[in-house]
N, C-alpha and C positions, 0 to 999 in steps of 0.2 A: 615669598619673603615679605614680611610686614614692614611698615615704615620704621617701627621701633627696632626690629632686628637688623635693618639695613645699616644702622649706625650712621656715622658722620660722612660716609662716602657716597650716599645715595645721589646727591645733587652736585657732586664735584665734576668739573669739566674733564678732569683726568680719567674719570670713570665713564664718560659719555661715549656715545656712538657717533662715528663719523659718517655722515650721509653719503660720502663719496666711496665708501668701502662696503656697501651693502651686499655686493656679490664678490667679495674679495676671494673667496675660495674657488671662483669660476673664472678669474681673470687670466691666470697663467703667469709664469715668472716674469716675462717681459713687461706685461702691463702692470703688474704689481710694482716692479722696480720704477716704472714711469710714474705711477701714482705716488709712490713714496718720495721720489725726487720733486714732484710737484708740491706735495705737502710740506716738504722740508723748507720751502720758501718762507713758510710761516715762522721758522726759527729766527731768521735774521730780522724779520719785521718785529717779532716780539722783543728781541734784544734792542732794537732801535727805540721802541716805545719805553723800554725800561732803562734807557741810557742814564738818566739822572740818578736813579736809585743805585745802579751798578757803580757809577762814579762815586757816589756817597759811600758805598760799601768799601771801595778802594781807599778812600780818604780815611775811613775808620781803621782799616788794616794798617795803613801807613803810619797813622798817629800811634797806634798800638805798638808797632815795631820800634819806632823811633823813641818811644818812652821806655823801652826796655821790657815791656810786657809781652805776653804770649797770645797766640791765636789757637783756638780749639774748634775743630770742625766735627759735627755729629751727623750721622746719617744711617739709613737702613737700606738694604737691597741695592738697587742700582745707584741711588743717591749716595749711599754710604761708600760704595766702591769708587765713585767719582771723587768723593772727598778724600779717600785714602790715596788715590792716584795723585791728586793735586798736592797734598801734603808731602808725598814722597818725592815729588819733582822739585820742590822749593830749594832744599839744601844744595843739590848739585848745580842748579841753575843760578842761584843767587848767593851761594856761599854762606848760608845761615846755619846755625846750630839746629839739629833736628827737633829739639824741644820747642823752638820758637813758633813753629806751625805744626800741630799734630792733629791727627784724625782719630776718632773713636767710632768704631763700626758696631751696630747692633748685632749681638751674637758673637762678638769677639773676632779675633784674627781669622779663625777658620771660616767664618761667614764671608770673608772676602773671596774665597775660592769656591765655596759651596753654599748654596742658599740654605738658610736656617729659618724656615717659615715660623712665624710667631714671635721671633725676637723683636720685631719692630713694635709689637703691642705692649712691651714692658716699659711703662713710664718710669717705674722705679729704677730700672737698669740705666736709662738715660740720665736720671738724676744722680745716680752713683757715679757714672762716668764723668760727671761734671764736678766731682768733689775736689779735683786737682785745680780747678779754676780759682784764680786769685783776683782780688780787686784790681780793676784797671785792665784786665785781660779782655779779649774779644771772643765771643762764642758765636759761631756761624752754624745754624741748623740747616741742613739740606734735606728737603722733603718735597717730592713732586706734588703730593696731595695737600700738603700744608697741615695735615691733621695727625701725622704719625706720632703716636704716644711717646716713643723713645726719644724723638727729637724734641717734642714739646717738654718732656721731663728735663732734658738737658738745658734747654733754654730757660726754663723756670728756675732751675737750680743756679745756673750761671748768673741770672739777674739778682737772685738773693745774695750771691757771693760778691756782688759789686762789679760784675762784668758788663760791658756793652754787648748787645745782642743783635744778630741779623738772622732773618729767615729767608732762605732762597727757595722759591717754590714755583710750580707751574699752575697753581690753582688759587684763585682769590676766594678764600672762604671767609665767613663773617668773623669779625673780632681780631684780625691779624695785628692791629696796633697794640692789643693786650698780650700778644704772644712774644713780640720782639720789638726792640726800639726802631728797627728798620726792616721793612718787608720788600724784598726784590721779587717781583711777580713777573714771570715769563709766560705770557698768555699765548701759548702755541695752539690751543684748541685740542679737541679729542684726537686720539691716535687712530690710525687706520685699523689697528688691532686693538679693540677697546680695552683700555686699562693697562696696556703694555708701555709704561712710561720709560722704558729703555730706548724708545724711539725718539720722537720729537722733543719730548720733555727732557730726556737724558742728554740729547745733543745740545739743547739750549743751556742746560745746566753746566755742561762741560765748558762751553764757550764763555758763559758768564764767570765761572770760576777762573778761567784763564785770564779774562779781562780784569777781574778784581785783583788777582795776585800780581799780574804783570804791571798793571798801572801803579799798584802800591809800591812794589819793590824797585821798579825803574825810577820812580820819582823820589825814592828814599836813598838814592846814591848807589844803587846796585846795578846801574847801567851807565854807560858813557856813550852818548849817541845811540847807535843801533847795537852796541856790543855788550855782552854779558861779562863784565869785568871782574866779577867776584866768583866766577865759576870755579868748581873744584875739578881739576884735571886728573881724574882717577883712572882714565883709560887712554889707550893710544889715540883714539879719535879725539878725545877732549884735549889731550896734550897738543895734538896738531892744531886744533881749533884755537887753543890759547896762544900758540905761536903766531897764527894768522891774525888774531885780534891785536896782539902786540905790534906786529908789523904795520897793520892798517892804522891803528889808533895813535901809535907813536911816530908814524911816518918814517920807519926804518925799513931796511931791506929784509926779505924773508930769510936771508942768511944770518943777519945780525940778531933777529928776534929770539932764537933759541938761547943764544948766549946771554942776552938780557934776562930772560926768564930764569936761567940757571943762577945767575948772580943774585937775582931777586928771590931765590929759593922757591920758585914756582908761583909767586904772587904776581898776578897779571897787572894789578894796579901799580905796584912798585916798579915793575918792568916798564910800564908806559911812562911813568914819571922820569925814570932814568933815561929812556929813549928821547923824551921831549926836552928835558932840561940838561942832559948830560951830567947830572949829579950822580954821585955814588949811591949804592943801595941804602946805606945808613941814612944819608940825607934825604933820599926819596921817601924812605919809610917814615922819617920824622915829619916830613911835610904832610904826608897822608894822616898821620896820627893827630897832628895839630888841626887838620881840616876835618877831623872826626870821620875819616874814611871816605870823604866825598872827593872823588878824583878830579872833577872839574874845579872845585874850590881849591884843591891842592895845587893845581897847575896855574891858577890865577893868582895865588898868594905870592908876594915877594919872598925870596929865600930867607930874609932875616926877620920876618914878621913873628910876633909872639904867638903863643898857643891860643887856640880858639876854645872857648868854653861853649859847648853846644850839646848836641843830641847824644843820647846814649844808644849804642848799638852793640850787638854781638852776633 
């Protein structure tokens, strides 16, 4: 293969060879597992080094959400599946409308379950996927290599449409400042199976996405202390969790919590205000509305205070 035919991947660390795995095929399962666990230490080290950029990404997502705009994630292969997983988990965890954080996978929905080789090479497809992006939205491109055409096409189109842009990657390639407003680079080094970025790069990406979304939504009023107070209790497990959250956060007995939830029509925040203040559901709901959904602010506000003019959320 010539340098020209090698394309932009030739010198990427994500395509490099790990010197510790030169005899991987001869190590046997036990030693391979040990090697992988040793290599995985690089994941946390990379996240620590990228802490400031991860925090900045969380701030951008928080600002986007509070302004009423949407977040769009784009990715291919493992990176795209991680983006889809993150977007799918936001509504049940934080009670947001599905459109507020959505993911677009190279190759479409079918590629989530079965690999579609070549879909990531279509820059135009990424650009078309970003046609729904509006001014003030946030576009997050997830690409282990940083050079995936589908992701770069989406980021470029998003920028032209007035969105802020973030690239989440495991490879520091030249010119990243021209690709996105913010680059979050997780330098985990080469994989023990060269080029298999579902390993360390994928693990680091998953953790970084968790950190970005959790930090953004928890600080945007979607958490109260350690509790997810905007969760959607759509299963028996979540209904049980909601009751336990109300009991702990409102300081009421486990027996009283389900009744509060029932009178609050399943709204955990309303039930907590009811439990803490002994106000009826209508008054508790009004206090939350005037505090723009911020539970702590609603609890700290005097009952007769006027409405708050603040942030826009859905």
